[in-house]
Rosetta silent file (secondary structure, phi, psi, omega in degrees, C-alpha in Angstrom):
SEQUENCE: RCRAWAKRYGTAIHIVCGPVFDDRTECIGEGGVAVPQAFFKAVLMEYEGRLHAIAFLMPNRPLDLRDDIFEYAIPVTMVTRLTGLDPFPGVSYEEAGKAAPWDIPWKKPKKK
SCORE:     score description
SCORE:     0.000 S_00000001
   1 L     0.000  -47.109 -172.887  -16.223  -79.878   59.511 S_00000001
   2 H   -59.945  -43.723  179.961  -14.828  -76.483   58.451 S_00000001
   3 H   -64.133  -38.773  178.422  -17.441  -74.649   60.503 S_00000001
   4 H   -61.455  -42.550  176.341  -16.644  -76.817   63.496 S_00000001
   5 H   -63.260  -39.066  178.414  -12.859  -75.895   63.210 S_00000001
   6 H   -63.675  -43.444 -177.714  -13.734  -72.145   62.977 S_00000001
   7 H   -70.299  -46.669 -177.747  -15.855  -72.491   66.191 S_00000001
   8 H   -56.049  -45.899 -175.255  -13.319  -74.675   68.020 S_00000001
   9 H  -101.177    1.754  173.189  -10.295  -72.384   67.347 S_00000001
  10 L    63.507   31.748 -174.739  -12.192  -69.065   67.211 S_00000001
  11 L  -133.038  163.654  176.150  -10.426  -68.147   63.899 S_00000001
  12 L   -73.331  146.017  178.147  -11.323  -67.428   60.314 S_00000001
  13 E  -119.260  125.312 -178.255  -11.274  -70.360   57.907 S_00000001
  14 E  -103.390  128.514 -176.956  -10.305  -69.742   54.274 S_00000001
  15 E  -128.231  135.868  177.235  -11.685  -72.301   51.756 S_00000001
  16 E  -129.579  131.095  178.178  -11.068  -72.766   48.074 S_00000001
  17 E  -146.291  154.790 -177.389  -12.882  -75.550   46.245 S_00000001
  18 E  -178.093 -178.776  179.430  -13.534  -76.722   42.829 S_00000001
  19 E   -76.200  154.474  175.143  -13.582  -79.520   40.208 S_00000001
  20 E  -120.257  117.730  177.428  -10.838  -81.937   39.264 S_00000001
  21 L  -111.764  158.333  167.316  -10.763  -83.036   35.530 S_00000001
  22 L  -139.575 -170.850 -174.950   -8.408  -85.329   33.742 S_00000001
  23 L   -71.912   -1.026 -179.237   -7.965  -86.511   30.146 S_00000001
  24 L  -106.122   25.843 -175.913  -10.841  -89.025   30.542 S_00000001
  25 L   -71.563  126.994 -178.748  -13.422  -86.176   31.170 S_00000001
  26 E   -90.610  140.877  170.990  -16.913  -87.181   29.987 S_00000001
  27 E  -115.991  137.648 -177.015  -19.123  -84.488   28.626 S_00000001
  28 E  -121.660  164.003  170.560  -22.905  -84.773   28.919 S_00000001
  29 L    77.139  166.815 -179.901  -25.995  -83.023   27.596 S_00000001
  30 L   -57.909  -33.569  179.428  -26.630  -80.952   24.548 S_00000001
  31 L   -80.743   -6.679 -178.496  -24.219  -78.283   25.792 S_00000001
  32 L    67.773   47.445 -171.957  -21.416  -80.762   26.401 S_00000001
  33 E   -75.312  133.199  179.362  -21.053  -80.008   30.078 S_00000001
  34 E   -78.953  137.905  178.697  -17.759  -81.592   31.426 S_00000001
  35 E  -103.580  117.313  177.506  -18.239  -84.014   34.374 S_00000001
  36 L   -68.500  148.121  173.387  -15.342  -83.759   36.909 S_00000001
  37 L   -77.621  -25.183 -175.279  -13.768  -87.003   38.244 S_00000001
  38 E  -159.056  177.079  175.362  -13.444  -85.427   41.665 S_00000001
  39 E  -133.205  146.200  174.062  -13.784  -82.265   43.722 S_00000001
  40 E  -116.781  153.871  172.194  -11.155  -80.637   46.039 S_00000001
  41 E  -136.737  118.105  177.172  -11.494  -78.504   49.065 S_00000001
  42 E  -109.813  138.630 -169.067   -8.505  -76.714   50.405 S_00000001
  43 E  -128.486  130.287 -176.506   -8.640  -75.199   53.822 S_00000001
  44 E  -123.991  127.116  174.050   -6.432  -72.558   55.472 S_00000001
  45 E  -151.016  159.873  179.148   -6.586  -71.405   59.061 S_00000001
  46 E   -91.380  135.406 -178.232   -4.459  -69.815   61.819 S_00000001
  47 E  -147.836  122.867  178.494   -3.512  -72.040   64.782 S_00000001
  48 L    54.605   39.498  172.205   -0.997  -71.144   67.529 S_00000001
  49 L    81.118    2.603  174.599    0.245  -68.114   65.625 S_00000001
  50 E  -128.546  155.597 -179.895    0.971  -70.060   62.304 S_00000001
  51 E   -88.223  136.458 -176.317   -1.116  -70.704   59.217 S_00000001
  52 E  -130.757  138.323 -176.042   -2.018  -74.348   58.602 S_00000001
  53 E  -132.374  148.984  178.143   -3.456  -75.801   55.449 S_00000001
  54 E  -149.556  157.402  179.636   -5.019  -79.101   54.453 S_00000001
  55 E  -139.005  157.113 -179.186   -6.918  -80.272   51.381 S_00000001
  56 E  -130.573  141.300  176.959   -9.411  -83.034   50.633 S_00000001
  57 E  -120.212  117.303 -177.164  -10.096  -84.863   47.291 S_00000001
  58 E  -110.211  127.265 -178.221  -13.538  -86.284   47.053 S_00000001
  59 E   -71.801  145.240 -179.848  -14.380  -88.624   44.158 S_00000001
  60 L   -78.454   76.125  178.479  -17.495  -87.640   42.081 S_00000001
  61 L  -164.770  160.806  177.409  -19.675  -90.567   43.261 S_00000001
  62 L   -56.704  139.124  179.292  -21.953  -91.359   46.215 S_00000001
  63 L  -122.598  153.082  177.173  -20.010  -91.639   49.424 S_00000001
  64 L   -82.464  119.861 -171.962  -20.777  -93.313   52.707 S_00000001
  65 L   -69.494   -7.173  169.882  -21.376  -90.538   55.169 S_00000001
  66 L   -82.975   -8.900  177.435  -19.830  -92.669   57.918 S_00000001
  67 L   -61.663  144.772  172.116  -16.450  -92.478   56.205 S_00000001
  68 L   -72.117  119.290 -178.514  -13.729  -90.655   57.945 S_00000001
  69 H   -50.269  -29.614 -174.947  -13.142  -87.382   56.053 S_00000001
  70 H   -70.086  -18.379 -179.285   -9.370  -87.848   56.644 S_00000001
  71 H   -63.484  -18.901 -176.190   -9.452  -90.960   54.288 S_00000001
  72 H  -105.717    1.432 -173.774   -9.745  -88.135   51.527 S_00000001
  73 E   -69.407  141.728  176.286   -7.121  -85.792   53.036 S_00000001
  74 E  -141.404  159.969  171.651   -4.310  -84.801   50.618 S_00000001
  75 L   -70.166  150.006 -176.366   -1.527  -82.244   50.746 S_00000001
  76 H   -63.514  -27.845  175.088   -2.493  -78.902   49.359 S_00000001
  77 H   -60.236  -26.024  179.172    0.410  -79.193   46.825 S_00000001
  78 H   -71.089  -34.583  178.366   -1.470  -82.093   45.332 S_00000001
  79 H   -54.496  -45.255 -177.583   -4.328  -79.721   44.555 S_00000001
  80 H   -67.345  -39.109  179.523   -1.874  -77.627   42.404 S_00000001
  81 H   -65.234  -33.684 -173.152   -0.554  -80.817   40.661 S_00000001
  82 H   -83.586  -35.389 -173.557   -4.013  -82.069   39.852 S_00000001
  83 H  -113.754  -17.911 -173.279   -5.522  -78.684   38.753 S_00000001
  84 L    81.666   -2.005 -179.380   -2.769  -76.214   38.060 S_00000001
  85 L   -96.257  134.626  171.028   -4.392  -73.955   40.688 S_00000001
  86 L   -92.600  105.009 -177.627   -2.466  -72.596   43.790 S_00000001
  87 L   -58.101  -34.278 -171.990   -5.284  -72.374   46.357 S_00000001
  88 L  -131.928   66.441 -174.472   -3.393  -69.913   48.574 S_00000001
  89 L   -62.736  140.854 -179.743   -0.843  -68.035   46.372 S_00000001
  90 L    70.800    4.890 -176.587    1.802  -66.108   48.206 S_00000001
  91 L  -101.776  133.590  175.064    0.801  -67.530   51.502 S_00000001
  92 L   -96.696  123.343 -172.627    3.334  -69.394   53.635 S_00000001
  93 L  -144.639  160.889  173.221    1.712  -72.164   55.718 S_00000001
  94 E   -83.870  125.108  179.968    2.434  -75.398   57.560 S_00000001
  95 E   -99.198  126.332  173.849    1.031  -78.102   55.388 S_00000001
  96 L   -47.559  139.838  177.498   -0.704  -81.052   56.916 S_00000001
  97 L    96.891  -19.196  179.918    1.054  -84.304   56.397 S_00000001
  98 L   -73.468  -43.874 -178.787    4.698  -83.051   56.441 S_00000001
  99 L   -97.033  -59.102 -179.659    5.416  -83.630   60.174 S_00000001
 100 L  -137.146  110.228 -170.015    2.582  -85.707   61.456 S_00000001
 101 L   -53.935  134.677  165.533   -0.211  -86.513   58.957 S_00000001
 102 L    51.970   30.545  174.630   -3.538  -84.931   59.664 S_00000001
 103 L   -77.173 -173.820  177.368   -2.704  -84.027   63.304 S_00000001
 104 L   -56.305  135.540   20.521   -3.846  -81.051   65.334 S_00000001
 105 L   -90.701    7.613 -167.268   -5.248  -78.618   64.443 S_00000001
 106 L   -87.469  -41.063 -176.251   -7.219  -80.787   62.086 S_00000001
 107 L  -113.958  144.379  170.723   -7.981  -83.883   64.194 S_00000001
 108 L   -77.391  139.494  174.482   -8.900  -84.325   67.789 S_00000001
 109 L   -57.298  143.020 -175.972   -6.757  -86.782   69.644 S_00000001
 110 L   -75.731  139.230 -179.344   -8.339  -90.114   69.865 S_00000001
 111 L   -77.120  140.533 -178.325   -9.765  -91.129   73.278 S_00000001
 112 L   -89.091    0.000    0.000   -8.040  -94.056   74.924 S_00000001
C-alpha cells in the first residue's frame, strides 16, 4: 500500500514500524524472546504542500488478506501512547482522523 501511495502521489514516503508490547508479554525459547501483541506502521508523506501521517496497528495473529487495511488505522499519536515512541519527532503534520477519518490522501473515493 505504501509503495502505491508513493507512485500515485510521486512523493517520498517515510515509514517507521515496530513491535507493540504490553504487561502480558509472553517470552518464548531458551533466550526468552518477547512476543509482541501487535505491530505498528506509521507513514508520513507530503500531499498538496502539507505533511500527512497515518498509522496502522496490526495484531500479531494471522489476518484475512481480504480485510480493508483501514480497519487497522489509528492516529499516529496512539503509536506514541502504546510504545512511548514518537515516530516523527519534531515534524508538524496533518494527522489522519482529525478532520475526516482516513480520507484523501490515504483512501481513494469510493465509486458510486
